[in-house]
C-alpha positions as CSV (number, residue, x, y, z in Angstrom):
1,M,-25.6,17.4,-18.5
2,A,-24.0,20.5,-17.0
3,A,-22.2,20.2,-13.7
4,S,-24.1,21.4,-10.7
5,D,-22.4,23.5,-8.1
6,E,-24.2,21.8,-5.2
7,I,-24.2,18.4,-3.6
8,S,-27.1,17.6,-1.3
9,S,-26.5,16.9,2.4
10,H,-27.9,13.4,1.7
11,Q,-25.2,12.8,-0.9
12,L,-22.5,14.1,1.4
13,S,-23.5,11.9,4.3
14,E,-24.4,8.7,2.3
15,G,-21.6,6.3,2.9
16,A,-19.3,8.9,4.4
17,E,-17.9,8.5,7.9
18,E,-17.8,11.6,10.1
19,I,-14.4,11.8,11.8
20,G,-15.8,13.8,14.7
21,D,-14.1,16.1,17.1
22,P,-11.3,15.6,17.9
23,P,-10.3,13.7,14.7
24,R,-8.8,10.2,15.0
25,V,-5.0,9.8,14.8
26,I,-3.9,10.4,11.3
27,G,-0.6,8.6,11.4
28,H,2.7,7.8,13.1
29,S,4.5,10.3,15.2
30,T,7.7,9.8,13.2
31,N,8.4,9.7,9.5
32,F,11.3,10.0,7.0
33,V,10.7,13.7,6.0
34,G,11.3,15.6,9.2
35,L,7.9,17.3,9.5
36,P,5.2,16.5,12.0
37,T,2.9,14.1,10.4
38,D,-0.2,15.9,11.6
39,F,1.0,19.1,10.0
40,L,2.1,17.3,6.8
41,A,-1.4,15.7,6.5
42,S,-3.3,19.0,7.2
43,C,-5.0,21.7,5.2
44,D,-2.5,24.1,6.8
45,F,0.3,22.4,5.0
46,N,-1.6,22.4,1.8
47,A,-2.3,26.1,2.0
48,E,1.4,27.0,2.7
49,P,3.6,24.1,1.8
50,C,7.3,23.8,2.5
51,P,9.9,21.7,0.8
52,V,9.7,17.9,1.5
53,H,12.6,15.5,1.0
54,I,13.2,12.0,2.2
55,F,16.2,11.9,4.5
56,G,19.5,11.4,2.8
57,L,18.2,10.2,-0.5
58,R,19.7,13.0,-2.7
59,E,23.0,12.9,-0.7
60,M,23.2,9.1,-1.3
61,N,22.5,9.4,-5.1
62,P,24.5,12.5,-6.2
63,K,25.2,11.0,-9.7
64,L,21.5,10.7,-10.5
65,F,20.9,14.4,-9.8
66,E,24.0,15.4,-11.7
67,M,22.5,13.5,-14.7
68,L,19.2,15.2,-14.3
69,G,20.8,18.6,-14.1
70,L,22.5,17.9,-17.5
71,A,19.3,16.9,-19.2
72,G,18.0,19.2,-21.8
73,S,14.3,18.4,-21.3
74,I,12.0,16.5,-19.0
75,A,11.9,13.7,-21.5
76,E,15.7,13.4,-21.4
77,A,15.6,13.6,-17.6
78,G,13.0,10.7,-17.6
79,E,15.3,8.6,-19.8
80,A,18.2,9.4,-17.5
81,F,16.2,8.4,-14.5
82,D,15.0,5.2,-16.2
83,N,18.6,4.2,-17.1
84,Y,19.8,5.0,-13.5
85,M,17.1,2.8,-12.0
86,K,17.9,-0.1,-14.4
87,A,21.5,0.1,-13.5
88,M,21.0,0.4,-9.8
89,F,18.3,-2.3,-9.4
90,G,18.8,-4.6,-12.3
91,L,15.5,-3.7,-14.0
92,E,16.4,-4.6,-17.6
93,P,13.6,-7.0,-18.8
94,E,16.0,-10.0,-19.1
95,Q,17.3,-9.4,-15.6
96,Q,13.9,-8.8,-14.0
97,R,11.6,-11.4,-15.6
98,D,13.7,-14.3,-16.8
99,P,15.3,-16.4,-14.0
100,V,18.9,-17.1,-14.6
101,R,20.2,-20.4,-13.4
102,I,23.3,-20.4,-11.3
103,G,24.0,-24.0,-10.6
104,A,20.7,-25.4,-9.3
105,A,19.4,-22.0,-8.0
106,A,17.2,-19.5,-9.8
107,R,17.7,-15.8,-9.4
108,R,14.8,-14.3,-7.5
109,Y,12.3,-12.1,-9.3
110,R,13.4,-8.4,-9.0
111,S,10.6,-6.1,-7.8
112,S,10.2,-2.9,-9.8
113,Y,8.5,0.4,-9.0
114,L,7.0,0.2,-12.5
115,D,5.3,-3.1,-11.6
116,L,3.7,-1.3,-8.6
117,I,2.4,1.5,-10.8
118,R,1.0,-1.0,-13.3
119,G,-0.7,-2.8,-10.5
120,W,-2.1,0.4,-9.1
121,A,-3.5,1.3,-12.5
122,F,-5.3,-2.1,-12.6
123,D,-6.6,-2.0,-9.0
124,S,-5.5,0.4,-6.3
125,N,-6.8,-2.0,-3.7
126,G,-4.6,-4.9,-4.9
127,A,-1.4,-6.1,-3.5
128,E,0.7,-3.5,-5.4
129,G,-1.6,-0.8,-4.0
130,A,-1.0,-2.1,-0.4
131,V,2.8,-1.8,-1.0
132,L,2.4,1.8,-2.3
133,K,0.2,2.8,0.6
134,G,2.7,1.1,3.0
135,W,5.5,3.2,1.5
136,V,3.5,6.4,2.1
137,E,2.8,5.2,5.7
138,S,6.5,4.5,6.2
139,R,7.9,7.7,4.6
140,F,5.3,10.3,5.4
141,G,3.8,8.7,8.5
142,I,0.2,8.9,7.2
143,F,-2.1,5.9,7.8
144,P,-4.3,4.6,4.9
145,T,-8.0,5.1,5.4
146,Y,-9.1,2.5,2.8
147,H,-7.9,-0.7,1.4
148,K,-10.7,-2.9,0.0
149,E,-12.8,-1.5,2.8
150,P,-12.7,1.4,5.3
151,I,-9.8,1.2,7.8
152,C,-11.1,2.9,10.9
153,R,-8.8,1.5,13.6
154,I,-5.6,-0.5,13.6
155,S,-7.3,-3.2,15.6
156,T,-9.7,-4.1,12.8
157,G,-9.7,-6.9,10.3
158,A,-9.4,-4.3,7.5
159,W,-6.1,-3.1,9.0
160,T,-4.8,-6.7,9.4
161,A,-5.6,-7.5,5.8
162,Y,-3.8,-4.4,4.6
163,I,-0.7,-5.2,6.7
164,E,-0.6,-8.7,5.3
165,E,-0.7,-7.5,1.7
166,K,1.8,-4.6,2.2
167,M,4.3,-6.9,3.9
168,A,4.0,-9.8,1.5
169,S,7.4,-11.0,0.2
170,R,6.3,-10.9,-3.4
171,F,7.2,-7.3,-3.8
172,H,9.5,-6.8,-0.8
173,N,12.8,-7.5,-2.5
174,N,15.2,-5.4,-4.5
175,S,14.9,-2.4,-2.1
176,I,11.5,-1.6,-3.4
177,Y,10.9,1.3,-0.9
178,T,14.2,2.8,-2.0
179,Q,13.0,2.6,-5.6
180,L,9.9,4.5,-4.5
181,D,12.0,7.0,-2.6
182,L,13.9,7.8,-5.8
183,L,10.8,8.1,-7.8
184,Y,9.3,10.6,-5.3
185,E,12.5,12.7,-5.3
186,F,12.7,12.6,-9.1
187,C,9.1,13.8,-9.2
188,Q,10.0,16.6,-6.7
189,W,12.9,17.6,-9.0
190,A,10.8,17.5,-12.2
191,A,7.5,19.2,-11.0
192,P,9.0,22.7,-10.5
193,Q,10.8,22.3,-13.9
194,L,7.4,21.7,-15.6
195,H,5.5,24.2,-13.5
196,P,7.9,27.1,-12.8
197,G,6.5,29.6,-10.3
198,I,3.5,27.4,-9.5
199,T,3.0,26.0,-6.0
200,H,-0.3,24.1,-6.6
201,L,-2.1,22.1,-9.3
202,T,-5.9,21.9,-9.6
203,L,-6.7,18.2,-9.8
204,F,-9.9,16.3,-10.2
205,R,-11.3,13.0,-9.0
206,G,-14.5,11.3,-10.0
207,I,-16.5,9.2,-7.5
208,N,-19.9,7.6,-7.3
209,S,-20.2,7.7,-3.5
210,F,-18.4,8.9,-0.4
211,A,-17.9,5.4,1.0
212,E,-14.1,5.7,0.7
213,H,-13.9,9.2,2.0
214,R,-14.3,10.6,5.5
215,I,-15.8,14.0,5.9
216,A,-13.9,15.9,8.6
217,Q,-15.8,19.2,8.3
218,S,-18.7,20.4,6.1
219,I,-18.1,24.1,5.3
220,D,-20.9,24.9,2.9
221,K,-23.0,23.3,0.1
222,T,-20.0,22.8,-2.2
223,H,-16.9,22.7,0.2
224,V,-15.8,20.1,2.7
225,V,-12.6,19.1,4.5
226,M,-12.2,15.5,3.5
227,R,-9.7,13.0,4.8
228,L,-8.4,11.3,1.7
229,N,-6.6,7.9,1.6
230,N,-2.9,8.2,2.2
231,L,-2.3,7.7,-1.5
232,V,-4.9,8.7,-4.0
233,S,-5.3,9.2,-7.7
234,F,-6.4,12.4,-9.4
235,S,-6.6,13.6,-13.0
236,R,-5.5,17.0,-14.4
237,E,-8.5,16.8,-16.8
238,R,-12.0,17.2,-15.4
239,D,-13.5,15.4,-18.4
240,V,-11.3,12.4,-17.7
241,A,-12.2,12.4,-14.0
242,S,-15.9,12.4,-14.9
243,C,-15.5,9.0,-16.6
244,F,-14.9,7.5,-13.1
245,G,-18.0,8.9,-11.3
246,D,-20.8,11.5,-11.5
247,M,-19.5,13.4,-8.5
248,I,-16.3,15.4,-9.0
249,L,-13.9,16.4,-6.3
250,S,-11.7,19.3,-7.1
251,V,-8.6,20.0,-4.9
252,E,-5.6,22.3,-4.9
253,V,-2.6,19.9,-4.5
254,P,0.8,21.3,-3.5
255,L,3.6,20.1,-5.7
256,Q,5.3,18.6,-2.6
257,K,2.5,16.0,-2.4
258,L,3.0,14.7,-5.9
259,V,4.4,11.2,-6.0
260,F,4.0,10.5,-9.7
261,F,2.3,12.0,-12.7
262,N,1.6,11.0,-16.3
263,T,4.4,13.0,-18.0
264,L,7.1,12.1,-15.6
265,L,8.4,9.1,-17.5
266,P,8.3,8.3,-21.3
267,M,6.4,5.0,-20.8
268,H,4.2,3.8,-18.0
269,A,0.8,2.4,-17.2
270,L,-0.9,5.7,-16.2
271,K,-0.1,7.6,-19.4
272,G,-3.5,7.6,-20.9
273,E,-5.6,9.0,-18.0
274,S,-3.6,12.1,-17.1
275,E,-3.3,10.5,-13.7
276,Y,-1.5,11.9,-10.7
277,L,-0.6,10.0,-7.6
278,V,-0.9,12.2,-4.6
279,V,-0.1,11.9,-0.9
280,G,-3.3,12.1,1.0
281,G,-4.5,13.5,4.3
282,D,-7.0,16.3,5.0
283,Y,-7.8,18.4,2.0
284,L,-10.2,21.3,1.3
285,V,-12.4,19.8,-1.4
286,Q,-14.8,21.5,-3.8
287,T,-17.6,19.1,-4.8
288,S,-19.9,19.1,-7.8
289,V,-22.3,16.8,-9.6
290,M,-22.1,16.1,-13.3
């Protein structure tokens, strides 16, 4: 069936929450990137993005970026990044998964950013997804809007359940947020190498309803401003996105909002779906029906 250029007003409103005027608070007043959160999460930023870096991360890891600069290809850079992370955080399989007895004590399981990506691929609303959304909240200041159910206010049970999962001790060891900081900065180093002269990528997301998405503004029959979750998956391939729903969201994503993408590392759980992990907020979205 050919894609339709229009989505009915009933489809737009079914399950979608109108934010209203003025919109609810989108996040914290402070973050780790030195930009106002409201601006970072806005359509204005998406239209004219500026560089985004996590405070001090590159300065504290100069050897990593020296190694990346010497790499002859993105594949070599990915291997260098993988080796650096293994050395810094003890992520070799025998170190991470097999407890080593020291006297009567067992070494604690070492959390890995790759485990979070695997968990996200299986269920973005699982415990690993909560940790990833918590990292975005911490570093970029943007609140999640959905975790298992819509999160409308911080006083709700949905918010409490999210907080409990994002702070669970299972994944909060081995400097897991620092691992994700390094992953983001590596992504920011690699994206311009792969897309020289390009500021935005056209990405697609398939959905079956608007239950997880808040409509901030309806512009016309095919365009809305949508408040996306603070971390959200897209695909570079429209056909792949159509496998996940009969409604397709198309967005222009600035490179600065890419957290991870399928060609960044040689082996990972998102390889087969051309998947991109993107920092959310308000986006101008083009909608269509398959």
